[in-house]
C-alpha positions in Angstrom: -57.5 37.5 13.2 -54.6 35.1 14.9 -53.8 33.2 11.8 -53.9 36.2 9.8 -51.2 38.0 12.1 -49.2 35.0 12.2 -49.0 34.7 8.7 -47.9 38.4 7.7 -45.4 38.0 10.8 -44.0 34.9 9.0 -43.6 36.5 5.4 -41.8 39.5 7.2 -39.8 36.9 8.7 -38.7 35.6 5.5 -38.6 38.5 3.4 -36.0 39.9 6.3 -33.7 37.0 5.9 -33.6 37.2 2.2 -32.8 40.6 2.6 -30.2 39.6 4.9 -28.5 36.6 2.3 -28.7 39.4 -0.6 -26.7 42.0 1.2 -24.0 38.9 2.7 -23.5 38.8 -1.1 -22.5 42.4 -1.8 -18.4 43.4 -1.7 -17.7 45.4 1.2 -16.1 49.0 0.3 -12.3 49.3 1.2 -10.8 52.4 2.1 -9.8 55.0 -0.7 -6.0 54.5 0.5 -6.2 50.5 0.6 -8.0 50.6 -3.2 -4.5 52.8 -4.3 -2.5 50.6 -2.8 -4.2 47.2 -4.1 -3.9 48.7 -7.6 -1.2 48.6 -10.5 -3.1 51.4 -11.9 -5.1 54.3 -11.2 -6.9 56.5 -14.1 -9.6 58.5 -14.9 -10.5 57.4 -18.2 -13.4 57.0 -20.8 -14.9 54.0 -22.4 -14.3 54.1 -26.0 -15.9 51.3 -26.9 -16.7 47.8 -26.2 -15.5 44.8 -27.4 -17.2 41.2 -28.6 -16.4 38.4 -27.3 -13.2 37.2 -29.1 -12.3 41.2 -30.9 -9.0 42.1 -29.7 -9.6 40.3 -26.6 -6.9 37.8 -24.6 -8.3 35.5 -22.0 -11.6 34.6 -20.4 -14.7 35.5 -22.5 -17.8 34.6 -21.7 -21.6 35.9 -22.3 -21.4 37.1 -18.6 -18.3 39.3 -19.1 -17.3 42.4 -21.1 -14.3 44.5 -21.8 -14.3 48.3 -22.9 -11.0 49.9 -24.3 -10.4 52.9 -22.3 -9.1 56.0 -23.1 -6.9 57.4 -20.6 -7.4 61.5 -19.9 -5.3 61.5 -16.5 -2.8 58.9 -14.5 -2.8 58.9 -10.8 -0.6 55.5 -10.2 1.0 53.7 -12.8 1.9 53.3 -16.7 -1.1 52.8 -18.5 -0.5 50.6 -21.9 -1.4 52.2 -25.5 -4.9 50.5 -25.4 -6.1 49.5 -21.9 -8.4 46.8 -22.1 -10.7 46.8 -19.1 -13.4 44.0 -17.9 -15.9 46.4 -17.1 -18.5 43.2 -16.3 -17.1 39.9 -14.5 -19.3 36.8 -14.6 -19.6 36.9 -10.8 -22.2 39.8 -10.6 -21.2 40.9 -7.1 -17.5 41.7 -8.2 -18.4 43.1 -11.1 -18.0 46.9 -11.7 -20.8 47.8 -14.2 -18.6 50.6 -15.8 -19.7 49.4 -19.4 -21.4 52.7 -20.6 -19.2 54.4 -24.1 -18.6 57.9 -23.2 -18.9 57.5 -19.7 -15.9 59.0 -17.8 -14.4 56.7 -14.8 -12.0 56.6 -11.8 -10.8 53.3 -12.3 -8.6 51.7 -9.5 -7.5 48.3 -11.8 -4.8 45.4 -11.3 -4.0 43.4 -14.2 -4.3 40.2 -14.9 -1.3 37.9 -16.6 -3.2 38.7 -20.1 -2.9 42.0 -19.7 -6.6 42.9 -18.9 -7.3 45.4 -16.4 -10.0 44.7 -13.3 -11.3 46.6 -10.6 -9.9 46.1 -7.2 -12.9 46.5 -5.4 -15.7 45.5 -7.5 -18.2 48.0 -8.0 -16.4 50.2 -6.0 -13.1 50.2 -7.8 -15.0 52.1 -10.7 -16.5 55.7 -9.9 -18.7 57.4 -12.6 -17.7 60.6 -12.7 -19.9 61.5 -15.6 -20.5 62.3 -19.6 -17.0 62.8 -20.9 -17.0 65.8 -23.0 -14.5 65.0 -25.9 -16.8 63.1 -27.9 
C-alpha cells in the first residue's frame, strides 16, 4: 500500500509541476488603459477574409502565422489604413490572439510593424471577440 500511495503522490507532484510550467508561458493580461496606451490603433472590426502566404502580404509569412483582412466598423484610437491587415495568428502560440474567424467581430488593440501589418499589443488579450457580425 505504501508504494501505491508513494507512486500516486509522485504522479500528482509531476502533474502540478507541469501545470505550473505551462502557466508560466502565458502572457499576463495588461490593464485596459495600458493596452490602449501601447496601441497605434484601437478598432472594432470584422474579419473579412484570411490571406494565404504571399497573397497581398508583406513581411514574414510562415505556416504558423495567419493574416486577416479586417473591415473596420468603429475607430476608438488612431487612423486605420483602407485595407487593415491583422496578424491574427502569430508563430509563437502564447502571443497569438487567435482571432482568425471570418465573420466574427473583434475589439482590437493593435500596433503596426514596419511592413504595415498590425499585431495585437497583448497577445490573446489584445483581440476580444464581441460576436458575430450582422453585416453579412
